[in-house]
N, CA, C and O atoms as a GROMACS GRO file, in nm:
protein
  624
    1UNK      N    1  -0.413  -1.216   0.291
    1UNK     CA    2  -0.432  -1.288   0.453
    1UNK      C    3  -0.580  -1.395   0.434
    1UNK      O    4  -0.600  -1.461   0.535
    2UNK      N    5  -0.657  -1.412   0.347
    2UNK     CA    6  -0.792  -1.425   0.420
    2UNK      C    7  -0.784  -1.571   0.338
    2UNK      O    8  -0.804  -1.673   0.404
    3UNK      N    9  -0.755  -1.584   0.195
    3UNK     CA   10  -0.720  -1.625   0.128
    3UNK      C   11  -0.604  -1.755   0.176
    3UNK      O   12  -0.620  -1.877   0.171
    4UNK      N   13  -0.504  -1.690   0.216
    4UNK     CA   14  -0.368  -1.697   0.306
    4UNK      C   15  -0.318  -1.720   0.146
    4UNK      O   16  -0.332  -1.842   0.132
    5UNK      N   17  -0.274  -1.674   0.036
    5UNK     CA   18  -0.227  -1.636  -0.094
    5UNK      C   19  -0.064  -1.639  -0.020
    5UNK      O   20   0.021  -1.724  -0.045
    6UNK      N   21  -0.045  -1.506   0.092
    6UNK     CA   22   0.075  -1.448   0.074
    6UNK      C   23   0.140  -1.467   0.271
    6UNK      O   24   0.061  -1.440   0.361
    7UNK      N   25   0.187  -1.482   0.282
    7UNK     CA   26   0.224  -1.410   0.461
    7UNK      C   27   0.223  -1.324   0.504
    7UNK      O   28   0.293  -1.256   0.428
    8UNK      N   29   0.183  -1.246   0.602
    8UNK     CA   30   0.257  -1.115   0.620
    8UNK      C   31   0.339  -1.066   0.576
    8UNK      O   32   0.323  -0.962   0.513
    9UNK      N   33   0.491  -1.139   0.599
    9UNK     CA   34   0.608  -1.128   0.577
    9UNK      C   35   0.593  -1.097   0.456
    9UNK      O   36   0.638  -0.983   0.443
   10UNK      N   37   0.527  -1.165   0.290
   10UNK     CA   38   0.548  -1.161   0.181
   10UNK      C   39   0.467  -1.013   0.138
   10UNK      O   40   0.496  -0.924   0.059
   11UNK      N   41   0.346  -1.036   0.235
   11UNK     CA   42   0.288  -0.885   0.192
   11UNK      C   43   0.335  -0.757   0.207
   11UNK      O   44   0.307  -0.654   0.145
   12UNK      N   45   0.441  -0.783   0.336
   12UNK     CA   46   0.483  -0.673   0.354
   12UNK      C   47   0.584  -0.624   0.264
   12UNK      O   48   0.580  -0.502   0.246
   13UNK      N   49   0.693  -0.704   0.191
   13UNK     CA   50   0.761  -0.777   0.094
   13UNK      C   51   0.682  -0.677   0.021
   13UNK      O   52   0.720  -0.560   0.012
   14UNK      N   53   0.553  -0.726  -0.038
   14UNK     CA   54   0.558  -0.646  -0.192
   14UNK      C   55   0.477  -0.508  -0.135
   14UNK      O   56   0.452  -0.437  -0.233
   15UNK      N   57   0.437  -0.458  -0.032
   15UNK     CA   58   0.453  -0.354  -0.047
   15UNK      C   59   0.599  -0.204  -0.047
   15UNK      O   60   0.608  -0.094  -0.102
   16UNK      N   61   0.681  -0.278   0.038
   16UNK     CA   62   0.774  -0.166   0.022
   16UNK      C   63   0.770  -0.191  -0.154
   16UNK      O   64   0.718  -0.108  -0.229
   17UNK      N   65   0.818  -0.285  -0.190
   17UNK     CA   66   0.816  -0.328  -0.290
   17UNK      C   67   0.754  -0.220  -0.364
   17UNK      O   68   0.814  -0.144  -0.440
   18UNK      N   69   0.644  -0.218  -0.342
   18UNK     CA   70   0.528  -0.123  -0.460
   18UNK      C   71   0.532   0.027  -0.390
   18UNK      O   72   0.432   0.090  -0.424
   19UNK      N   73   0.600   0.088  -0.322
   19UNK     CA   74   0.669   0.167  -0.238
   19UNK      C   75   0.805   0.262  -0.300
   19UNK      O   76   0.830   0.381  -0.282
   20UNK      N   77   0.876   0.162  -0.375
   20UNK     CA   78   0.985   0.188  -0.382
   20UNK      C   79   1.017   0.265  -0.523
   20UNK      O   80   1.098   0.351  -0.559
   21UNK      N   81   0.876   0.166  -0.605
   21UNK     CA   82   0.827   0.206  -0.726
   21UNK      C   83   0.829   0.276  -0.752
   21UNK      O   84   0.831   0.356  -0.658
   22UNK      N   85   0.832   0.350  -0.900
   22UNK     CA   86   0.791   0.457  -0.980
   22UNK      C   87   0.625   0.413  -1.002
   22UNK      O   88   0.612   0.303  -1.056
   23UNK      N   89   0.555   0.452  -0.984
   23UNK     CA   90   0.387   0.505  -1.083
   23UNK      C   91   0.269   0.423  -0.886
   23UNK      O   92   0.274   0.445  -0.765
   24UNK      N   93   0.204   0.350  -0.963
   24UNK     CA   94   0.073   0.329  -0.862
   24UNK      C   95   0.113   0.242  -0.820
   24UNK      O   96   0.176   0.162  -0.889
   25UNK      N   97   0.091   0.225  -0.686
   25UNK     CA   98   0.075   0.155  -0.571
   25UNK      C   99  -0.003  -0.001  -0.612
   25UNK      O  100   0.022  -0.120  -0.594
   26UNK      N  101  -0.056   0.039  -0.644
   26UNK     CA  102  -0.194  -0.076  -0.728
   26UNK      C  103  -0.143  -0.199  -0.772
   26UNK      O  104  -0.191  -0.311  -0.753
   27UNK      N  105   0.000  -0.156  -0.859
   27UNK     CA  106   0.142  -0.247  -0.920
   27UNK      C  107   0.142  -0.401  -0.782
   27UNK      O  108   0.191  -0.507  -0.821
   28UNK      N  109   0.097  -0.395  -0.665
   28UNK     CA  110   0.123  -0.414  -0.592
   28UNK      C  111   0.060  -0.625  -0.634
   28UNK      O  112   0.116  -0.733  -0.617
   29UNK      N  113  -0.084  -0.583  -0.691
   29UNK     CA  114  -0.174  -0.737  -0.713
   29UNK      C  115  -0.077  -0.794  -0.824
   29UNK      O  116  -0.101  -0.912  -0.846
   30UNK      N  117   0.033  -0.738  -0.905
   30UNK     CA  118   0.145  -0.850  -0.950
   30UNK      C  119   0.259  -0.909  -0.908
   30UNK      O  120   0.363  -0.960  -0.949
   31UNK      N  121   0.205  -0.884  -0.818
   31UNK     CA  122   0.347  -0.924  -0.645
   31UNK      C  123   0.293  -1.025  -0.627
   31UNK      O  124   0.352  -1.130  -0.651
   32UNK      N  125   0.133  -1.023  -0.569
   32UNK     CA  126   0.062  -1.140  -0.565
   32UNK      C  127   0.072  -1.202  -0.580
   32UNK      O  128   0.162  -1.252  -0.512
   33UNK      N  129   0.009  -1.293  -0.680
   33UNK     CA  130  -0.026  -1.277  -0.839
   33UNK      C  131   0.087  -1.343  -0.921
   33UNK      O  132   0.081  -1.414  -1.021
   34UNK      N  133   0.194  -1.298  -0.847
   34UNK     CA  134   0.265  -1.390  -0.876
   34UNK      C  135   0.337  -1.459  -0.802
   34UNK      O  136   0.418  -1.528  -0.863
   35UNK      N  137   0.338  -1.469  -0.641
   35UNK     CA  138   0.340  -1.563  -0.501
   35UNK      C  139   0.236  -1.626  -0.454
   35UNK      O  140   0.233  -1.694  -0.352
   36UNK      N  141   0.115  -1.595  -0.556
   36UNK     CA  142   0.034  -1.742  -0.531
   36UNK      C  143   0.040  -1.777  -0.612
   36UNK      O  144   0.007  -1.895  -0.612
   37UNK      N  145   0.088  -1.715  -0.763
   37UNK     CA  146   0.117  -1.915  -0.867
   37UNK      C  147   0.255  -1.942  -0.874
   37UNK      O  148   0.295  -1.999  -0.975
   38UNK      N  149   0.374  -1.897  -0.744
   38UNK     CA  150   0.430  -1.896  -0.708
   38UNK      C  151   0.442  -2.084  -0.599
   38UNK      O  152   0.499  -2.186  -0.559
   39UNK      N  153   0.369  -2.026  -0.607
   39UNK     CA  154   0.324  -2.125  -0.468
   39UNK      C  155   0.284  -2.264  -0.546
   39UNK      O  156   0.318  -2.355  -0.471
   40UNK      N  157   0.238  -2.307  -0.639
   40UNK     CA  158   0.218  -2.400  -0.739
   40UNK      C  159   0.324  -2.429  -0.847
   40UNK      O  160   0.391  -2.532  -0.849
   41UNK      N  161   0.332  -2.356  -0.912
   41UNK     CA  162   0.456  -2.361  -1.072
   41UNK      C  163   0.499  -2.267  -1.045
   41UNK      O  164   0.447  -2.181  -0.973
   42UNK      N  165   0.674  -2.264  -1.134
   42UNK     CA  166   0.708  -2.084  -1.181
   42UNK      C  167   0.621  -2.035  -1.297
   42UNK      O  168   0.623  -1.915  -1.326
   43UNK      N  169   0.540  -2.128  -1.370
   43UNK     CA  170   0.512  -2.080  -1.498
   43UNK      C  171   0.357  -2.022  -1.457
   43UNK      O  172   0.311  -1.929  -1.523
   44UNK      N  173   0.247  -2.103  -1.305
   44UNK     CA  174   0.194  -2.037  -1.291
   44UNK      C  175   0.218  -1.852  -1.216
   44UNK      O  176   0.153  -1.749  -1.199
   45UNK      N  177   0.314  -1.890  -1.199
   45UNK     CA  178   0.353  -1.709  -1.074
   45UNK      C  179   0.369  -1.662  -1.244
   45UNK      O  180   0.341  -1.548  -1.208
   46UNK      N  181   0.384  -1.651  -1.362
   46UNK     CA  182   0.410  -1.578  -1.462
   46UNK      C  183   0.230  -1.517  -1.474
   46UNK      O  184   0.179  -1.406  -1.493
   47UNK      N  185   0.185  -1.633  -1.454
   47UNK     CA  186   0.041  -1.656  -1.525
   47UNK      C  187  -0.059  -1.546  -1.460
   47UNK      O  188  -0.142  -1.475  -1.518
   48UNK      N  189  -0.028  -1.552  -1.324
   48UNK     CA  190  -0.071  -1.468  -1.174
   48UNK      C  191  -0.080  -1.389  -1.195
   48UNK      O  192  -0.191  -1.339  -1.214
   49UNK      N  193   0.076  -1.302  -1.209
   49UNK     CA  194   0.107  -1.154  -1.233
   49UNK      C  195   0.005  -1.070  -1.386
   49UNK      O  196  -0.039  -0.957  -1.411
   50UNK      N  197   0.009  -1.191  -1.447
   50UNK     CA  198  -0.022  -1.115  -1.521
   50UNK      C  199  -0.210  -1.080  -1.507
   50UNK      O  200  -0.268  -0.971  -1.512
   51UNK      N  201  -0.262  -1.206  -1.490
   51UNK     CA  202  -0.398  -1.231  -1.518
   51UNK      C  203  -0.445  -1.129  -1.356
   51UNK      O  204  -0.559  -1.150  -1.316
   52UNK      N  205  -0.353  -1.023  -1.271
   52UNK     CA  206  -0.401  -0.957  -1.177
   52UNK      C  207  -0.316  -0.896  -1.219
   52UNK      O  208  -0.318  -0.807  -1.134
   53UNK      N  209  -0.221  -0.863  -1.298
   53UNK     CA  210  -0.257  -0.676  -1.351
   53UNK      C  211  -0.361  -0.663  -1.434
   53UNK      O  212  -0.408  -0.549  -1.436
   54UNK      N  213  -0.425  -0.765  -1.523
   54UNK     CA  214  -0.526  -0.710  -1.635
   54UNK      C  215  -0.671  -0.738  -1.598
   54UNK      O  216  -0.776  -0.709  -1.655
   55UNK      N  217  -0.648  -0.798  -1.499
   55UNK     CA  218  -0.806  -0.793  -1.507
   55UNK      C  219  -0.788  -0.598  -1.304
   55UNK      O  220  -0.866  -0.538  -1.230
   56UNK      N  221  -0.715  -0.601  -1.318
   56UNK     CA  222  -0.683  -0.461  -1.178
   56UNK      C  223  -0.646  -0.369  -1.310
   56UNK      O  224  -0.738  -0.288  -1.319
   57UNK      N  225  -0.569  -0.351  -1.396
   57UNK     CA  226  -0.633  -0.171  -1.474
   57UNK      C  227  -0.748  -0.160  -1.554
   57UNK      O  228  -0.837  -0.077  -1.541
   58UNK      N  229  -0.736  -0.294  -1.677
   58UNK     CA  230  -0.842  -0.314  -1.767
   58UNK      C  231  -0.965  -0.247  -1.755
   58UNK      O  232  -1.027  -0.198  -1.849
   59UNK      N  233  -1.012  -0.246  -1.586
   59UNK     CA  234  -1.193  -0.113  -1.641
   59UNK      C  235  -1.100  -0.017  -1.541
   59UNK      O  236  -1.127   0.102  -1.523
   60UNK      N  237  -1.005  -0.072  -1.488
   60UNK     CA  238  -0.921   0.125  -1.447
   60UNK      C  239  -0.942   0.227  -1.594
   60UNK      O  240  -1.009   0.330  -1.594
   61UNK      N  241  -0.856   0.164  -1.738
   61UNK     CA  242  -0.874   0.211  -1.886
   61UNK      C  243  -0.979   0.245  -1.897
   61UNK      O  244  -0.988   0.366  -1.876
   62UNK      N  245  -1.118   0.172  -1.933
   62UNK     CA  246  -1.170   0.143  -1.934
   62UNK      C  247  -1.290   0.240  -1.883
   62UNK      O  248  -1.378   0.278  -1.960
   63UNK      N  249  -1.285   0.280  -1.730
   63UNK     CA  250  -1.362   0.410  -1.633
   63UNK      C  251  -1.279   0.521  -1.729
   63UNK      O  252  -1.341   0.589  -1.810
   64UNK      N  253  -1.178   0.530  -1.716
   64UNK     CA  254  -1.100   0.643  -1.771
   64UNK      C  255  -1.143   0.721  -1.932
   64UNK      O  256  -1.190   0.835  -1.940
   65UNK      N  257  -1.120   0.650  -2.027
   65UNK     CA  258  -1.154   0.606  -2.136
   65UNK      C  259  -1.346   0.625  -2.200
   65UNK      O  260  -1.399   0.654  -2.307
   66UNK      N  261  -1.370   0.607  -2.132
   66UNK     CA  262  -1.576   0.601  -2.060
   66UNK      C  263  -1.618   0.709  -1.998
   66UNK      O  264  -1.688   0.809  -2.017
   67UNK      N  265  -1.570   0.672  -1.937
   67UNK     CA  266  -1.660   0.805  -1.804
   67UNK      C  267  -1.598   0.902  -1.821
   67UNK      O  268  -1.648   1.011  -1.792
   68UNK      N  269  -1.494   0.893  -1.864
   68UNK     CA  270  -1.364   0.994  -1.809
   68UNK      C  271  -1.452   1.143  -1.859
   68UNK      O  272  -1.490   1.234  -1.786
   69UNK      N  273  -1.472   1.128  -2.038
   69UNK     CA  274  -1.577   1.256  -2.081
   69UNK      C  275  -1.640   1.273  -2.001
   69UNK      O  276  -1.622   1.390  -1.966
   70UNK      N  277  -1.720   1.222  -1.935
   70UNK     CA  278  -1.844   1.227  -1.904
   70UNK      C  279  -1.807   1.336  -1.710
   70UNK      O  280  -1.821   1.443  -1.651
   71UNK      N  281  -1.781   1.260  -1.706
   71UNK     CA  282  -1.669   1.288  -1.553
   71UNK      C  283  -1.663   1.465  -1.568
   71UNK      O  284  -1.740   1.535  -1.502
   72UNK      N  285  -1.605   1.499  -1.623
   72UNK     CA  286  -1.516   1.607  -1.651
   72UNK      C  287  -1.672   1.724  -1.677
   72UNK      O  288  -1.674   1.837  -1.628
   73UNK      N  289  -1.770   1.675  -1.748
   73UNK     CA  290  -1.880   1.778  -1.802
   73UNK      C  291  -1.939   1.782  -1.656
   73UNK      O  292  -1.918   1.887  -1.594
   74UNK      N  293  -2.024   1.664  -1.581
   74UNK     CA  294  -2.023   1.739  -1.474
   74UNK      C  295  -1.939   1.843  -1.356
   74UNK      O  296  -1.973   1.924  -1.270
   75UNK      N  297  -1.882   1.818  -1.379
   75UNK     CA  298  -1.729   1.873  -1.326
   75UNK      C  299  -1.834   1.940  -1.168
   75UNK      O  300  -1.827   1.897  -1.052
   76UNK      N  301  -1.946   2.082  -1.235
   76UNK     CA  302  -2.020   2.145  -1.114
   76UNK      C  303  -2.153   2.119  -1.094
   76UNK      O  304  -2.241   2.193  -1.052
   77UNK      N  305  -2.158   1.987  -1.133
   77UNK     CA  306  -2.304   1.933  -1.063
   77UNK      C  307  -2.282   1.870  -0.962
   77UNK      O  308  -2.253   1.752  -0.947
   78UNK      N  309  -2.300   1.988  -0.860
   78UNK     CA  310  -2.277   1.859  -0.704
   78UNK      C  311  -2.375   1.696  -0.630
   78UNK      O  312  -2.344   1.606  -0.553
   79UNK      N  313  -2.502   1.735  -0.710
   79UNK     CA  314  -2.558   1.592  -0.728
   79UNK      C  315  -2.473   1.424  -0.768
   79UNK      O  316  -2.504   1.306  -0.759
   80UNK      N  317  -2.349   1.506  -0.817
   80UNK     CA  318  -2.321   1.399  -0.943
   80UNK      C  319  -2.115   1.408  -0.905
   80UNK      O  320  -2.025   1.329  -0.929
   81UNK      N  321  -2.119   1.540  -0.840
   81UNK     CA  322  -1.951   1.546  -0.758
   81UNK      C  323  -1.958   1.491  -0.582
   81UNK      O  324  -1.863   1.466  -0.508
   82UNK      N  325  -2.078   1.487  -0.559
   82UNK     CA  326  -2.082   1.422  -0.433
   82UNK      C  327  -2.015   1.289  -0.373
   82UNK      O  328  -1.945   1.260  -0.276
   83UNK      N  329  -2.101   1.191  -0.536
   83UNK     CA  330  -2.034   1.063  -0.488
   83UNK      C  331  -1.878   1.030  -0.492
   83UNK      O  332  -1.819   0.950  -0.421
   84UNK      N  333  -1.832   1.100  -0.579
   84UNK     CA  334  -1.680   1.132  -0.621
   84UNK      C  335  -1.571   1.115  -0.496
   84UNK      O  336  -1.469   1.053  -0.466
   85UNK      N  337  -1.686   1.234  -0.433
   85UNK     CA  338  -1.625   1.294  -0.257
   85UNK      C  339  -1.649   1.164  -0.169
   85UNK      O  340  -1.608   1.189  -0.056
   86UNK      N  341  -1.683   1.075  -0.173
   86UNK     CA  342  -1.720   0.968  -0.144
   86UNK      C  343  -1.662   0.830  -0.136
   86UNK      O  344  -1.652   0.739  -0.054
   87UNK      N  345  -1.628   0.858  -0.263
   87UNK     CA  346  -1.528   0.783  -0.321
   87UNK      C  347  -1.399   0.784  -0.277
   87UNK      O  348  -1.332   0.687  -0.243
   88UNK      N  349  -1.346   0.977  -0.282
   88UNK     CA  350  -1.222   0.982  -0.208
   88UNK      C  351  -1.224   0.946  -0.095
   88UNK      O  352  -1.122   0.905  -0.040
   89UNK      N  353  -1.333   0.952  -0.038
   89UNK     CA  354  -1.286   0.886   0.132
   89UNK      C  355  -1.289   0.753   0.140
   89UNK      O  356  -1.235   0.691   0.232
   90UNK      N  357  -1.346   0.706   0.055
   90UNK     CA  358  -1.332   0.593   0.037
   90UNK      C  359  -1.246   0.521   0.047
   90UNK      O  360  -1.252   0.416   0.111
   91UNK      N  361  -1.093   0.581  -0.048
   91UNK     CA  362  -0.981   0.514  -0.061
   91UNK      C  363  -0.896   0.596  -0.031
   91UNK      O  364  -0.793   0.608  -0.098
   92UNK      N  365  -0.929   0.685   0.098
   92UNK     CA  366  -0.835   0.756   0.205
   92UNK      C  367  -0.850   0.668   0.342
   92UNK      O  368  -0.771   0.660   0.436
   93UNK      N  369  -1.014   0.587   0.319
   93UNK     CA  370  -0.984   0.474   0.426
   93UNK      C  371  -0.881   0.360   0.380
   93UNK      O  372  -0.769   0.342   0.428
   94UNK      N  373  -0.920   0.315   0.318
   94UNK     CA  374  -0.825   0.208   0.262
   94UNK      C  375  -0.651   0.261   0.310
   94UNK      O  376  -0.597   0.254   0.421
   95UNK      N  377  -0.606   0.307   0.195
   95UNK     CA  378  -0.483   0.415   0.249
   95UNK      C  379  -0.466   0.384   0.424
   95UNK      O  380  -0.369   0.328   0.475
   96UNK      N  381  -0.556   0.424   0.477
   96UNK     CA  382  -0.526   0.434   0.677
   96UNK      C  383  -0.491   0.267   0.642
   96UNK      O  384  -0.388   0.201   0.630
   97UNK      N  385  -0.667   0.235   0.628
   97UNK     CA  386  -0.642   0.063   0.687
   97UNK      C  387  -0.480  -0.008   0.642
   97UNK      O  388  -0.440  -0.100   0.715
   98UNK      N  389  -0.400   0.033   0.532
   98UNK     CA  390  -0.337  -0.066   0.492
   98UNK      C  391  -0.221   0.031   0.572
   98UNK      O  392  -0.176  -0.059   0.642
   99UNK      N  393  -0.168   0.111   0.598
   99UNK     CA  394  -0.121   0.195   0.740
   99UNK      C  395  -0.184   0.173   0.815
   99UNK      O  396  -0.272   0.258   0.822
  100UNK      N  397  -0.191   0.111   0.875
  100UNK     CA  398  -0.238   0.027   1.062
  100UNK      C  399  -0.210  -0.107   1.007
  100UNK      O  400  -0.112  -0.156   1.062
  101UNK      N  401  -0.249  -0.165   0.939
  101UNK     CA  402  -0.220  -0.303   0.891
  101UNK      C  403  -0.044  -0.340   0.856
  101UNK      O  404   0.016  -0.440   0.895
  102UNK      N  405   0.014  -0.225   0.769
  102UNK     CA  406   0.179  -0.241   0.807
  102UNK      C  407   0.225  -0.204   0.917
  102UNK      O  408   0.335  -0.252   0.946
  103UNK      N  409   0.152  -0.096   1.028
  103UNK     CA  410   0.216  -0.086   1.126
  103UNK      C  411   0.247  -0.183   1.244
  103UNK      O  412   0.340  -0.208   1.320
  104UNK      N  413   0.112  -0.227   1.217
  104UNK     CA  414   0.099  -0.306   1.357
  104UNK      C  415   0.221  -0.497   1.273
  104UNK      O  416   0.313  -0.565   1.317
  105UNK      N  417   0.159  -0.496   1.180
  105UNK     CA  418   0.286  -0.590   1.141
  105UNK      C  419   0.462  -0.555   1.179
  105UNK      O  420   0.556  -0.633   1.172
  106UNK      N  421   0.462  -0.418   1.218
  106UNK     CA  422   0.580  -0.388   1.213
  106UNK      C  423   0.654  -0.358   1.406
  106UNK      O  424   0.757  -0.407   1.452
  107UNK      N  425   0.568  -0.275   1.470
  107UNK     CA  426   0.509  -0.309   1.575
  107UNK      C  427   0.485  -0.418   1.600
  107UNK      O  428   0.383  -0.444   1.538
  108UNK      N  429   0.517  -0.503   1.657
  108UNK     CA  430   0.399  -0.663   1.640
  108UNK      C  431   0.419  -0.736   1.569
  108UNK      O  432   0.323  -0.765   1.498
  109UNK      N  433   0.605  -0.844   1.534
  109UNK     CA  434   0.581  -0.900   1.380
  109UNK      C  435   0.568  -1.008   1.441
  109UNK      O  436   0.609  -1.100   1.371
  110UNK      N  437   0.512  -1.059   1.587
  110UNK     CA  438   0.442  -1.209   1.601
  110UNK      C  439   0.339  -1.189   1.639
  110UNK      O  440   0.305  -1.268   1.728
  111UNK      N  441   0.273  -1.121   1.614
  111UNK     CA  442   0.177  -1.105   1.648
  111UNK      C  443   0.104  -0.978   1.777
  111UNK      O  444   0.174  -0.938   1.869
  112UNK      N  445  -0.031  -0.934   1.761
  112UNK     CA  446  -0.006  -0.833   1.874
  112UNK      C  447  -0.053  -0.864   2.035
  112UNK      O  448  -0.046  -0.818   2.149
  113UNK      N  449  -0.108  -0.978   1.955
  113UNK     CA  450  -0.191  -1.064   2.173
  113UNK      C  451  -0.050  -1.164   2.169
  113UNK      O  452  -0.053  -1.243   2.264
  114UNK      N  453   0.017  -1.174   2.122
  114UNK     CA  454   0.186  -1.176   2.087
  114UNK      C  455   0.251  -1.085   2.200
  114UNK      O  456   0.203  -0.973   2.217
  115UNK      N  457   0.390  -1.138   2.299
  115UNK     CA  458   0.497  -1.051   2.354
  115UNK      C  459   0.555  -1.024   2.292
  115UNK      O  460   0.576  -1.092   2.191
  116UNK      N  461   0.624  -0.891   2.317
  116UNK     CA  462   0.730  -0.820   2.192
  116UNK      C  463   0.688  -0.786   2.108
  116UNK      O  464   0.647  -0.851   2.012
  117UNK      N  465   0.689  -0.674   2.124
  117UNK     CA  466   0.652  -0.500   2.083
  117UNK      C  467   0.790  -0.474   2.065
  117UNK      O  468   0.879  -0.479   2.150
  118UNK      N  469   0.796  -0.448   1.949
  118UNK     CA  470   0.964  -0.352   1.862
  118UNK      C  471   0.951  -0.205   1.873
  118UNK      O  472   0.924  -0.117   1.792
  119UNK      N  473   0.989  -0.209   2.054
  119UNK     CA  474   0.947  -0.033   2.082
  119UNK      C  475   1.019   0.079   1.989
  119UNK      O  476   0.973   0.189   1.958
  120UNK      N  477   1.174   0.007   1.946
  120UNK     CA  478   1.252   0.132   1.835
  120UNK      C  479   1.148   0.137   1.712
  120UNK      O  480   1.148   0.235   1.638
  121UNK      N  481   1.054   0.023   1.691
  121UNK     CA  482   0.938   0.126   1.584
  121UNK      C  483   0.876   0.197   1.553
  121UNK      O  484   0.870   0.296   1.480
  122UNK      N  485   0.788   0.105   1.654
  122UNK     CA  486   0.687   0.246   1.757
  122UNK      C  487   0.761   0.332   1.791
  122UNK      O  488   0.687   0.424   1.757
  123UNK      N  489   0.875   0.398   1.844
  123UNK     CA  490   0.922   0.486   1.908
  123UNK      C  491   0.973   0.609   1.723
  123UNK      O  492   0.977   0.731   1.704
  124UNK      N  493   0.994   0.508   1.649
  124UNK     CA  494   1.045   0.591   1.475
  124UNK      C  495   0.906   0.638   1.481
  124UNK      O  496   0.876   0.752   1.519
  125UNK      N  497   0.813   0.542   1.439
  125UNK     CA  498   0.592   0.575   1.379
  125UNK      C  499   0.616   0.682   1.487
  125UNK      O  500   0.642   0.768   1.403
  126UNK      N  501   0.632   0.758   1.622
  126UNK     CA  502   0.552   0.849   1.668
  126UNK      C  503   0.630   0.955   1.592
  126UNK      O  504   0.595   1.033   1.504
  127UNK      N  505   0.755   0.931   1.657
  127UNK     CA  506   0.887   1.016   1.548
  127UNK      C  507   0.815   1.096   1.465
  127UNK      O  508   0.786   1.216   1.476
  128UNK      N  509   0.784   1.003   1.364
  128UNK     CA  510   0.788   1.065   1.247
  128UNK      C  511   0.665   1.103   1.235
  128UNK      O  512   0.650   1.187   1.146
  129UNK      N  513   0.552   1.068   1.302
  129UNK     CA  514   0.442   1.157   1.311
  129UNK      C  515   0.397   1.313   1.321
  129UNK      O  516   0.318   1.380   1.254
  130UNK      N  517   0.511   1.355   1.474
  130UNK     CA  518   0.552   1.419   1.473
  130UNK      C  519   0.588   1.520   1.433
  130UNK      O  520   0.551   1.636   1.453
  131UNK      N  521   0.754   1.422   1.305
  131UNK     CA  522   0.801   1.528   1.193
  131UNK      C  523   0.670   1.587   1.085
  131UNK      O  524   0.660   1.678   1.002
  132UNK      N  525   0.578   1.474   1.142
  132UNK     CA  526   0.499   1.513   0.930
  132UNK      C  527   0.400   1.652   1.060
  132UNK      O  528   0.392   1.775   1.050
  133UNK      N  529   0.380   1.619   1.097
  133UNK     CA  530   0.234   1.687   1.143
  133UNK      C  531   0.272   1.796   1.259
  133UNK      O  532   0.183   1.878   1.286
  134UNK      N  533   0.361   1.804   1.311
  134UNK     CA  534   0.378   1.969   1.417
  134UNK      C  535   0.498   1.971   1.334
  134UNK      O  536   0.518   2.092   1.347
  135UNK      N  537   0.620   1.923   1.239
  135UNK     CA  538   0.703   2.014   1.254
  135UNK      C  539   0.732   2.010   1.034
  135UNK      O  540   0.829   2.030   0.960
  136UNK      N  541   0.617   1.981   1.016
  136UNK     CA  542   0.584   1.946   0.885
  136UNK      C  543   0.746   1.927   0.783
  136UNK      O  544   0.770   2.028   0.717
  137UNK      N  545   0.833   1.831   0.771
  137UNK     CA  546   0.930   1.843   0.760
  137UNK      C  547   0.903   1.735   0.650
  137UNK      O  548   0.840   1.629   0.644
  138UNK      N  549   1.002   1.830   0.540
  138UNK     CA  550   0.930   1.757   0.380
  138UNK      C  551   0.932   1.572   0.347
  138UNK      O  552   1.030   1.499   0.362
  139UNK      N  553   0.831   1.543   0.312
  139UNK     CA  554   0.813   1.352   0.311
  139UNK      C  555   0.929   1.325   0.247
  139UNK      O  556   1.007   1.323   0.343
  140UNK      N  557   0.992   1.303   0.154
  140UNK     CA  558   1.076   1.318   0.062
  140UNK      C  559   1.205   1.308   0.168
  140UNK      O  560   1.272   1.205   0.160
  141UNK      N  561   1.247   1.422   0.278
  141UNK     CA  562   1.348   1.368   0.316
  141UNK      C  563   1.358   1.298   0.503
  141UNK      O  564   1.461   1.285   0.569
  142UNK      N  565   1.191   1.259   0.553
  142UNK     CA  566   1.148   1.213   0.686
  142UNK      C  567   1.182   1.084   0.603
  142UNK      O  568   1.261   1.027   0.678
  143UNK      N  569   1.170   1.012   0.503
  143UNK     CA  570   1.195   0.855   0.413
  143UNK      C  571   1.304   0.856   0.395
  143UNK      O  572   1.303   0.745   0.343
  144UNK      N  573   1.413   0.887   0.392
  144UNK     CA  574   1.532   0.910   0.332
  144UNK      C  575   1.618   0.886   0.508
  144UNK      O  576   1.725   0.826   0.523
  145UNK      N  577   1.537   0.949   0.619
  145UNK     CA  578   1.622   0.986   0.757
  145UNK      C  579   1.603   0.847   0.783
  145UNK      O  580   1.698   0.788   0.833
  146UNK      N  581   1.478   0.770   0.754
  146UNK     CA  582   1.376   0.699   0.817
  146UNK      C  583   1.513   0.559   0.752
  146UNK      O  584   1.586   0.483   0.815
  147UNK      N  585   1.496   0.579   0.626
  147UNK     CA  586   1.556   0.471   0.602
  147UNK      C  587   1.705   0.406   0.646
  147UNK      O  588   1.757   0.295   0.654
  148UNK      N  589   1.755   0.612   0.681
  148UNK     CA  590   1.922   0.511   0.713
  148UNK      C  591   1.913   0.494   0.886
  148UNK      O  592   1.979   0.428   0.967
  149UNK      N  593   1.812   0.573   0.897
  149UNK     CA  594   1.805   0.458   1.031
  149UNK      C  595   1.769   0.300   1.053
  149UNK      O  596   1.835   0.225   1.125
  150UNK      N  597   1.642   0.258   0.972
  150UNK     CA  598   1.624   0.118   0.930
  150UNK      C  599   1.798   0.086   0.918
  150UNK      O  600   1.871   0.069   1.015
  151UNK      N  601   1.822   0.085   0.837
  151UNK     CA  602   1.997   0.013   0.793
  151UNK      C  603   2.074   0.073   0.900
  151UNK      O  604   2.181   0.013   0.885
  152UNK      N  605   2.086   0.131   0.972
  152UNK     CA  606   2.182   0.157   1.061
  152UNK      C  607   2.131   0.079   1.183
  152UNK      O  608   2.222   0.046   1.258
  153UNK      N  609   1.983   0.035   1.228
  153UNK     CA  610   1.943  -0.027   1.369
  153UNK      C  611   1.970  -0.233   1.275
  153UNK      O  612   1.973  -0.339   1.338
  154UNK      N  613   1.979  -0.223   1.172
  154UNK     CA  614   1.975  -0.367   1.063
  154UNK      C  615   2.068  -0.386   1.074
  154UNK      O  616   2.048  -0.507   1.070
  155UNK      N  617   2.212  -0.376   1.091
  155UNK     CA  618   2.337  -0.392   1.126
  155UNK      C  619   2.416  -0.376   1.197
  155UNK      O  620   2.535  -0.365   1.168
  156UNK      N  621   2.350  -0.367   1.347
  156UNK     CA  622   2.394  -0.313   1.495
  156UNK      C  623   2.308  -0.463   1.528
  156UNK      O  624   2.295  -0.502   1.644
   0.00000   0.00000   0.00000
C-alpha cells in the first residue's frame, strides 16, 4: 500500500486467494508482483510474479539448507534459542497486523474516518472470535459457516 502497487481491494483479493490455496501465505507476493507488473504490461506481470517469488523463496531455502542443521544442533542451548523465540513472536505480530488490516478494510470499506461501518461484518467478526475463544469451535467448521453466511449475505 505504501508504494501504491495495489489498491486495498486488490490486496484483500490477494489475501483471500492466499487463504484459499494450500501452501504458505507468503505466496501472496507472487500475486502482488503480478498485479504491480500488470499495470505496466502483461509481460511485466509475469516478470513481476517471477521476481517476487524468486527473491521471497530463495533466502528461505538457503537458510533452511545452510542454517537448518546448525539450528537443530543448537536446539537445547538457551542463548541461541531465545532469538528464535523472538522471531516467532515477531511473526505472530505480523500475522496480527495483517488480521487487523484485513478486518479494518472489511468493517470500514470507505476508510475509518469515513462514515459507513459494515455492522453485519463486525458482528460476524465478533461472533467468530467468541466461537473460537469461548466455545473452541473447530476452525474448519467456523470458516465453512462464515463462508455460507458471506455467500447468503452477498446474494441478498
